C-alpha positions in Angstrom: 39.7 29.8 51.0 37.1 29.8 48.2 37.9 31.5 44.7 35.7 34.5 44.6 35.3 34.4 40.8 33.5 31.1 40.8 29.8 31.4 41.8 28.9 28.4 43.8 25.2 28.6 43.2 26.1 28.1 39.6 24.0 31.3 38.5 25.4 33.5 35.7 27.5 30.3 34.4 28.1 30.3 31.0 25.8 28.5 28.7 26.6 24.7 27.4 27.2 25.4 23.6 26.4 21.7 22.7 23.2 21.7 24.7 22.5 24.6 23.2 22.9 23.3 19.5 21.4 20.4 20.3 18.2 22.0 21.7 18.2 24.3 18.2 18.3 20.9 16.4 15.6 19.5 18.1 13.5 22.4 17.5 14.2 22.9 13.9 13.5 19.0 13.2 9.9 19.4 14.9 9.2 22.5 13.0 10.3 20.8 9.8 7.5 18.3 10.3 5.1 20.5 12.2 5.3 23.5 9.7 5.3 21.8 6.6 3.2 19.3 4.7 4.9 15.9 3.5 5.1 17.4 -0.4 7.2 15.3 -2.7 10.6 17.4 -2.1 9.6 18.1 1.4 9.3 14.2 2.3 12.2 12.9 0.4 14.9 14.2 2.5 13.8 12.7 5.9 12.7 9.4 3.8 16.2 8.9 2.4 17.6 9.6 5.7 15.5 7.1 7.5 15.7 4.4 4.5 19.6 4.8 4.9 19.6 4.5 8.7 17.5 1.7 8.8 18.2 -0.6 5.7 21.8 0.0 4.4 23.9 -3.1 4.7 27.9 -3.3 5.3 30.3 -2.2 2.5 32.0 -5.2 2.7 29.2 -7.5 2.4 29.5 -10.1 -0.4 26.8 -11.9 -2.5 24.0 -13.6 -0.4 21.7 -15.8 -1.4 19.6 -15.0 -4.7 22.4 -12.5 -5.4 24.7 -15.0 -6.2 22.5 -15.9 -9.4 20.8 -12.7 -10.1 24.3 -10.7 -10.2 27.1 -12.5 -10.1 26.0 -15.6 -12.3 23.7 -13.4 -14.5 25.0 -13.6 -18.1 23.2 -10.6 -19.1 24.4 -8.4 -16.2 28.1 -9.8 -16.5 28.7 -12.5 -19.3 29.8 -10.2 -21.8 28.4 -12.3 -24.6 24.9 -11.2 -24.3 23.8 -7.9 -26.3 22.3 -4.9 -24.2 19.1 -4.9 -26.2 18.9 -8.7 -25.8 17.4 -7.7 -22.1 14.1 -8.1 -24.0 14.6 -11.9 -24.6 15.9 -12.7 -20.9 14.5 -13.2 -17.7 15.3 -12.0 -14.3 18.5 -14.4 -14.2 19.4 -13.5 -17.5 18.5 -16.7 -18.9 16.8 -17.4 -22.4 13.1 -18.7 -22.1 13.9 -22.4 -22.3 15.9 -22.3 -19.3 13.8 -19.7 -17.5 10.9 -20.1 -14.8 9.4 -17.1 -16.0 10.5 -14.1 -14.1 10.3 -11.7 -17.0 11.8 -8.3 -15.5 13.5 -6.4 -17.8 13.9 -3.0 -16.0 16.0 -4.2 -12.9 18.3 -6.4 -15.2 19.1 -3.0 -17.0 19.9 -1.0 -14.1 22.3 -4.0 -12.8 24.1 -3.9 -16.0 24.7 -0.2 -15.7 25.8 -0.3 -12.4 27.9 -3.5 -13.1 30.2 -1.0 -14.9 31.0 1.0 -11.8 31.0 -1.5 -9.5 30.6 -5.2 -8.9 30.0 -4.9 -4.9 26.5 -5.7 -3.9 26.7 -2.6 -1.6 26.3 -0.3 -4.6 23.5 -2.2 -6.2 21.3 -2.4 -3.3 21.6 1.3 -2.8 18.7 1.4 -5.7 16.7 -0.4 -3.4 17.3 2.0 -0.5 16.5 4.9 -2.7 13.6 3.5 -4.6 12.3 2.6 -0.7 12.5 6.3 0.1 11.1 7.6 -2.9 8.1 5.0 -2.3 7.6 6.3 0.9 7.5 10.2 -0.2 4.7 9.1 -2.6 2.8 7.2 0.3 3.0 10.1 2.4 1.6 12.3 -0.8 -1.1 10.0 -1.5 -2.5 10.7 2.0 -2.0 14.1 1.8 -4.0 14.5 -1.2 -6.8 12.2 0.4 -7.0 13.9 3.9 -5.5 17.5 3.7 -4.2 16.3 7.2 -0.6 16.8 7.9 -0.1 14.7 10.6 -1.7 12.0 9.5 0.5 12.4 5.8 3.8 12.2 7.9 2.5 9.1 9.8 1.6 7.3 6.6 5.2 7.9 4.9 6.6 7.2 7.9 4.8 3.9 8.9 5.8 2.9 5.1 9.5 3.4 5.3 10.0 1.8 8.8 8.0 -1.0 8.1 10.6 -3.9 9.2 8.8 -6.7 7.7 10.1 -5.2 4.0 13.9 -5.5 5.2 14.4 -8.2 2.7 13.4 -6.3 -0.3 15.0 -3.2 0.8 18.4 -4.7 2.0 18.8 -7.3 -0.3 19.6 -6.6 -4.0 17.4 -9.0 -5.4 14.6 -7.0 -3.8 14.9 -4.3 -6.4 11.9 -6.0 -8.4 9.9 -5.7 -5.5 10.7 -2.0 -5.0 10.6 -1.0 -8.5 7.1 -2.8 -8.9 5.8 -0.8 -5.9 7.5 2.4 -7.4 5.5 1.7 -10.8 2.2 0.9 -8.9 2.6 3.8 -6.8 3.3 6.3 -9.6 0.0 5.2 -11.3 -1.8 6.2 -8.4 0.0 9.3 -8.5 -1.2 9.9 -12.1 -4.9 9.7 -10.7 -4.3 13.5 -9.8 -3.9 14.5 -13.4 -6.2 16.1 -15.2 -8.7 13.9 -17.0 -7.0 13.8 -20.6 -3.5 13.2 -18.7 -4.3 10.7 -16.2 -4.9 7.4 -18.7 -1.5 8.1 -20.0 0.5 8.6 -16.4 -1.4 5.2 -15.4 -0.3 3.4 -18.5 3.2 4.8 -18.0 3.5 4.1 -14.2 2.1 0.6 -14.4 3.7 -0.6 -17.5 7.1 0.5 -15.4 6.0 -1.6 -12.4 5.1 -4.7 -14.6 8.5 -4.6 -16.4 9.9 -4.6 -13.0 7.8 -7.3 -11.5 5.0 -9.2 -12.6 3.1 -9.1 -9.5 2.3 -5.4 -10.3 -0.6 -6.7 -12.2 -2.5 -6.2 -8.8 -2.2 -2.6 -10.1 -5.0 -3.1 -12.4 -7.8 -3.4 -10.1 -6.4 -1.6 -7.3 -5.7 1.8 -9.2 -9.2 1.6 -10.8 -10.8 1.4 -6.9 -8.4 4.0 -6.0 -9.9 6.3 -8.8 -13.4 5.4 -7.5 -12.9 5.8 -4.1 -10.4 9.1 -4.1 -11.6 11.1 -7.2 -13.8 13.6 -5.3 -10.9 14.4 -3.1 -8.6 15.3 -6.2 -11.1 16.7 -8.9 -14.7 17.6 -8.9 -17.2 15.6 -10.5 -16.6 12.7 -13.1 -15.9 9.9 -10.4 -17.2 7.0 -12.2 -15.7 8.1 -15.7 -12.6 8.8 -14.3 -12.5 5.0 -12.8 -13.5 3.4 -16.1 -10.6 5.3 -17.6 -8.1 4.6 -15.1 -9.0 1.0 -15.5 -8.7 1.1 -19.2 -5.2 2.6 -19.1 -4.2 -0.5 -16.5 -5.8 -3.1 -18.6 -3.7 -1.7 -21.9 -0.5 -1.6 -19.8 -1.2 -4.9 -18.8 -2.1 -6.0 -22.6 1.2 -4.2 -23.5 3.3 -6.1 -21.0 1.8 -9.1 -21.7 1.8 -9.1 -25.9 5.7 -8.0 -25.5 6.7 -10.9 -23.2 5.1 -13.4 -25.5 6.6 -12.3 -28.5 10.0 -12.0 -27.1 9.9 -14.2 -24.1 8.2 -17.3 -25.1 7.9 -19.9 -22.4 6.0 -23.1 -21.5 2.5 -22.2 -19.9 1.6 -23.4 -16.7 -0.2 -26.8 -16.1 -3.4 -24.8 -14.7 -3.8 -23.0 -18.3 -3.4 -26.1 -20.2 -5.3 -28.6 -18.5 -9.1 -29.4 -19.7 -11.9 -27.9 -17.7 -14.7 -29.7 -16.6 -18.3 -29.3 -18.7 -19.7 -28.1 -15.8 -17.2 -25.2 -14.9 -18.4 -21.9 -13.5 -18.2 -19.0 -15.8 -15.8 -17.3 -13.2 -13.6 -20.8 -13.8 -13.5 -20.7 -17.5 -12.8 -16.8 -17.3 -9.9 -17.4 -15.3 -8.7 -20.4 -17.2 -8.8 -18.2 -20.4 -6.7 -15.4 -18.9 -4.3 -17.6 -17.7 -3.8 -19.0 -21.2 -3.6 -15.4 -22.7 -1.2 -14.3 -20.0 0.9 -17.4 -20.8 1.4 -17.8 -17.2 4.7 -19.7 -17.0 5.1 -23.3 -15.7 6.7 -22.6 -12.2 9.0 -25.3 -10.6 7.4 -27.3 -7.9 9.8 -28.0 -5.0 8.6 -29.5 -1.7 11.5 -28.0 0.1 10.8 -24.6 -0.9 6.9 -24.9 -0.9 5.5 -28.0 0.9 2.2 -26.7 -0.1 2.7 -28.4 -3.8 1.8 -31.7 -2.1 -1.3 -30.6 -0.3 -4.8 -31.1 -1.5 -6.7 -28.0 -2.0 -8.5 -27.7 1.1 -5.2 -28.2 2.9 -3.5 -26.1 0.6 -5.6 -23.3 1.3 -5.6 -23.7 5.0 -1.6 -23.4 4.7 -1.6 -20.7 2.7 -4.1 -18.9 5.4 -1.7 -19.5 8.0 1.2 -18.0 5.8 -1.1 -14.7 5.5 -1.9 -14.6 9.0 1.8 -15.1 10.2 2.8 -12.2 7.7 -0.1 -9.9 8.8 1.3 -10.5 12.5 4.9 -9.6 11.3 3.6 -6.2 9.8 2.2 -5.4 13.4 4.9 -6.8 15.4 8.1 -8.2 13.5 9.9 -10.0 16.8 11.2 -12.3 14.2 12.5 -11.6 10.8 13.8 -14.7 8.5 15.4 -14.8 5.0 14.0 -18.2 4.3 10.7 -20.2 5.6 11.3 -23.5 3.5 10.4 -27.2 4.6 9.6 -27.8 7.3 9.2 -24.2 8.6 5.9 -24.0 7.1 4.6 -27.7 6.5 1.4 -29.0 5.1 -1.3 -28.4 8.1 -2.6 -31.4 9.7 -6.2 -29.8 10.3 -8.4 -27.5 8.1 -9.4 -25.5 11.0 -6.9 -24.0 13.4 -6.3 -20.5 15.0 -4.1 -19.2 12.3 -6.5 -20.4 9.5 -9.3 -18.8 11.0 -7.5 -15.5 11.6 -6.1 -15.3 8.2 -9.8 -16.2 6.5 -11.2 -13.6 9.0 -8.8 -11.0 7.7 -9.0 -12.0 4.0 -12.7 -11.4 4.1 -12.9 -8.9 6.7 -10.3 -6.4 5.0 -12.3 -5.9 1.9 -15.5 -5.3 3.6 -13.9 -2.6 5.7 -12.5 -1.2 2.6 -16.2 -1.5 0.9 -17.8 -0.1 4.4 -15.7 2.9 4.5 -16.3 4.0 1.0 -20.0 3.5 1.2 -19.5 5.6 4.7 -17.6 8.0 2.8 -20.6 8.2 0.1 -22.9 8.9 2.9 -21.0 11.8 4.5 -20.8 13.7 1.0 -24.8 13.1 0.3 -25.4 14.4 3.7 -24.2 17.9 3.1 -26.1 20.2 0.9 -24.8 20.2 -2.5 -24.1 23.8 -2.5 -22.2 23.7 0.9 -18.3 23.3 0.8 -17.2 20.9 3.5 -15.0 22.3 6.3 -11.5 21.3 7.3 -12.9 18.6 9.9 -15.4 17.4 7.3 -12.8 16.8 5.0 -10.6 15.3 7.2 -13.1 13.0 8.0 -14.0 12.3 4.2 -10.2 11.8 3.6 -9.8 9.0 6.2 -12.6 7.1 5.3 -11.1 7.1 1.7 -8.1 5.9 3.1 -9.4 3.3 5.0 -11.2 2.3 1.9 -8.1 2.3 0.0 -5.9 0.8 2.0 -7.9 -2.0 3.6 -9.2 -3.4 0.3 -5.4 -2.9 -1.2 -3.7 -5.2 1.4 -5.7 -8.5 0.8 -5.5 -7.9 -3.0 -1.9 -6.8 -3.3 -0.9 -10.1 -1.3 -3.0 -12.2 -3.9 -0.1 -13.2 -6.2 2.0 -14.3 -3.6 -0.8 -16.2 -1.5 -0.7 -20.1 -3.0 -4.5 -20.0 -3.2 -4.9 -20.9 -7.1 -1.2 -21.1 -8.4 1.5 -22.6 -6.7 4.7 -20.4 -6.0 8.1 -21.7 -6.1 8.4 -20.4 -2.7 5.8 -20.8 0.3 6.5 -17.6 2.0 9.1 -14.5 1.8 8.8 -11.3 3.6 9.6 -9.3 0.6 6.3 -10.1 -0.7 4.5 -7.8 1.4 6.4 -4.9 0.3 3.2 -3.7 -2.3 0.8 -4.8 0.4 2.2 -2.5 3.4 1.2 0.4 1.5 -2.4 -0.6 2.1 -1.5 -1.5 6.1 0.5 2.3 6.3 -2.4 3.9 5.1 -4.9 2.3 7.4 -2.4 2.1 10.4 -1.4 6.0 10.1 -5.0 6.4 10.5 -5.2 4.9 13.8 -1.9 6.6 15.0 -3.3 9.9 14.1 -6.4 9.0 16.5 -4.4 7.6 19.1 -2.4 10.9 19.0 -5.8 13.1 19.2 -5.8 15.1 22.4 -8.2 13.2 24.6 -6.0 10.3 24.6 -2.8 11.7 23.6 -0.3 10.9 26.9 -1.6 6.9 26.3 -1.4 7.3 22.6 2.0 8.8 22.0 3.4 5.7 24.1 1.6 3.2 21.9 2.8 5.1 18.6 6.4 5.3 19.9 6.6 1.8 21.1 5.2 0.7 17.5 7.9 3.0 15.8 10.3 1.7 18.2 9.9 -1.8 17.4 9.6 -1.3 13.8 13.1 0.5 13.7 14.9 -2.0 16.2 13.4 -4.9 14.1 14.4 -3.6 10.3 18.1 -2.2 11.9 18.5 -5.7 13.3 17.5 -7.8 10.2 19.7 -5.4 8.0 22.5 -6.6 10.2 21.9 -10.0 9.0 23.0 -9.0 5.8 26.8 -8.2 6.8 27.9 -11.2 4.8 26.9 -14.6 3.7 27.9 -16.8 7.0 26.1 -14.2 9.1 22.8 -14.4 7.1 22.5 -18.0 7.5 23.2 -18.0 10.7 20.6 -15.6 11.6 18.3 -17.3 9.3 18.6 -20.8 11.0 18.0 -19.1 14.1 15.0 -17.3 13.1 13.8 -20.5 11.2 14.9 -23.5 13.0 13.0 -26.0 11.1 14.2 -24.7 8.0 16.4 -27.5 6.4 17.6 -25.0 3.8 18.8 -22.6 6.1 20.7 -25.4 7.9 22.4 -26.6 4.6 23.1 -23.2 3.4 24.6 -22.2 6.7 27.0 -25.6 6.4 28.0 -24.7 3.0 29.0 -21.1 4.4 30.9 -22.1 7.2 32.6 -24.9 5.4 33.8 -22.5 2.4 35.8 -21.0 5.7 37.4 -24.2 6.3 35.1 -25.2 9.3 34.5 -28.7 8.0 33.2 -30.5 11.1 30.8 -27.5 11.9 29.6 -27.9 8.4 28.9 -31.6 9.0 26.9 -30.9 12.2 24.7 -28.4 10.3 24.5 -31.0 7.3 23.2 -33.4 9.9 20.6 -31.3 11.2 19.5 -30.7 7.5 19.3 -34.1 7.0 17.3 -34.6 10.1 14.6 -32.3 9.1 14.4 -33.4 5.6 15.8 -36.9 5.5 14.1 -37.4 1.8 15.8 -34.6 0.4 18.3 -35.6 -2.2 20.4 -32.1 -1.7 20.9 -32.7 1.9 21.9 -36.2 1.3 24.5 -35.5 -1.1 25.9 -32.2 0.8 26.4 -34.6 4.0 28.3 -37.1 1.8 30.2 -34.4 0.2 31.4 -32.8 3.8 32.8 -36.5 4.9 34.2 -36.8 1.4 36.1 -33.6 2.0 37.3 -34.9 5.7 38.6 -37.7 3.4 36.3 -40.3 4.9 35.4 -41.9 1.6 33.6 -45.0 2.9 31.2 -42.8 5.2 30.6 -40.6 2.5 29.5 -43.3 -0.3 26.2 -44.0 1.3 25.0 -40.9 1.4 26.1 -40.1 -2.0 24.4 -43.4 -3.4 21.3 -42.6 -1.4 21.2 -39.1 -3.1 21.6 -40.3 -6.5 18.8 -42.8 -6.0 16.9 -39.7 -4.7 17.7 -37.6 -7.8 19.0 -39.4 -10.8 18.4 -36.4 -13.2 19.9 -33.5 -11.1 23.3 -32.9 -12.9 24.7 -30.5 -10.4 24.2 -32.8 -7.7 25.7 -35.7 -9.3 28.7 -34.1 -10.6 29.4 -32.5 -7.1 29.5 -35.9 -5.7 31.4 -37.6 -8.5 33.9 -34.8 -8.5 35.0 -35.0 -5.2 35.2 -38.6 -5.4 37.4 -38.5 -8.1 39.7 -36.0 -6.1 39.9 -38.4 -3.6 40.5 -41.5 -5.6 37.2 -43.1 -4.5 35.8 -43.6 -7.8 37.9 -46.7 -8.8 37.2 -48.9 -6.2 33.0 -48.4 -6.6 33.1 -48.7 -10.5 31.0 -51.4 -10.5 28.5 -49.9 -8.4 28.2 -46.6 -10.5 28.1 -48.8 -13.6 25.0 -51.1 -11.8 23.6 -47.3 -11.2 23.6 -46.3 -14.7 22.0 -49.3 -15.6 19.2 -48.9 -13.2 18.4 -45.2 -14.6 18.9 -45.6 -18.4 18.9 -42.1 -20.3 19.5 -40.3 -17.3 22.0 -37.9 -15.9 23.2 -40.1 -13.3 23.8 -42.8 -16.2 25.7 -40.4 -18.6 27.9 -39.1 -15.6 28.7 -42.2 -13.9 29.6 -43.9 -17.0 31.7 -40.8 -18.5 33.5 -40.4 -15.0 34.3 -44.3 -15.0 35.5 -44.6 -18.8 36.8 -41.1 -19.5 37.8 -39.6 -16.1 41.5 -39.8 -17.0 40.8 -37.6 -19.8 39.0 -35.0 -18.2 40.4 -34.9 -14.7 37.0 -36.4 -13.3 33.7 -34.8 -14.6 33.9 -32.6 -17.9 34.2 -29.1 -16.7 31.2 -27.9 -18.4 29.0 -30.3 -16.3 30.9 -29.3 -13.1 28.6 -27.4 -10.9 29.6 -23.6 -10.4 31.7 -22.6 -7.9 30.9 -20.4 -5.1 31.5 -16.8 -6.2 31.8 -17.8 -9.5 30.5 -15.9 -12.8 28.2 -17.6 -15.1 29.4 -20.7 -16.4 30.9 -21.2 -20.0 30.1 -23.9 -22.4 
């Protein structure tokens, strides 16, 4: 018999409180974005939430890749022997000028040192990047709002930037603080363009100065801020377009001069070879001007390692072709980040065999076409402005069209110019390719892509456009979260890296070290072998393969690889000391004294000669290699002595 108190039709049933709360929450979120402009404080909260959800790494994460040198082995951050204000005399890694490759970034070092007193966990330090990224996304949304006066396009600009997967390395990795803070400085100088004309130059100077002292590649802000002032001034002020652009450029140049002169005084380094070589008598004025700038800027002499940047061994045409390929692949990752990797060294980005191939063509077209698109959009905005009678104020629709043209003019030119310092076109970098290099260029792509997304969401194409926009954001968010999980620990990072870049010898070698540190020497040997197969002339691959055999107590098998490594790198004290110490520990030095003496005589005055003789004659006194010459152990602080 049915219970008369129950209505079998379901009508009159009490509402589900969970569903009611969920609907209310969804409605509140929709209203938040629909009814409010993305002003700073309104946009900051969702930007912080999004950045945290997408990029925060595991609290149990250890030191990964460059974080070893940047934090753990940085004598300024944790050595305790370097005074606080000596930060102006140290590089990004805490080293003095005579041991530096020239990465002069005092502001990140100051932040790290202050945080080091609170916690030594990299998890805390990387939160600076997460918060900084949210601030930058807020500033990007505010910039778009100031240009277009369009709420939807502005929210989309901030969303595209905050969710961009290609910059996961910069936000999730501690070392990316330089890119995030450098971007913050440039964006602050852009924000300063909206100030009154008397205050604007001071804001530009302070903002760009902050960016330069965070990362030297913020130098791109000098032309970009001036360009933004020229293009966008009518959106912020009446009249004085050209004077404001000139003032902005002058303030940016002054910030660069201040940065350079302070660095030259407190941190003198050896100038790059490009700045010291004599010019041909028929060199063009452009070449002479660039050469003079390099000499004044005191561009440091960067390391040239064909493993990290194979393009160092390419002739200029093939180097440019390779650089165009890297640029095209980076652009592809901005749009479709299917695969993200922590390393692209040899042979993931080899010297191209041909000058003309699809990726070099795409890179060249983008490098030329994007600036042309920016200039064309600027000209279009001028024409739209002039068609309107001077006494007539633009309506909302016209304001939006003008704003869109100005945003495209800034963004399209911004992307290639911001990427230029990392392009390997003129100056060869220590690294051929890294995703963190895209942090500042993505500001330009966010401006342009938000315009495209807003166009797709217009009423006449809304159904299909909504699907495309949602798919784009879904891909970006899944890829960024997936790549952030690679930072769970060092082993997970290098495992993911060698899967994403299977032709990178460095990825396989670093994975072998991490897996070997966990006692899996057979797996380490296999990964070592793959690295050596990819890069047979790489001394580190030879030495590390021998070292794995040595730790397996297979000394006779290890010696040929040690010897090969010695011949390839007779002046690498770390590799030589690593090999000799393992030989000593496994009683392998005594039977090979004659061979070690012969090798030392083959390279007189080298580190090999010194360390080989020292261990042969004084090994018993030091327990092998002298401690001050032994390489720093994993997870060890700065070396003493």
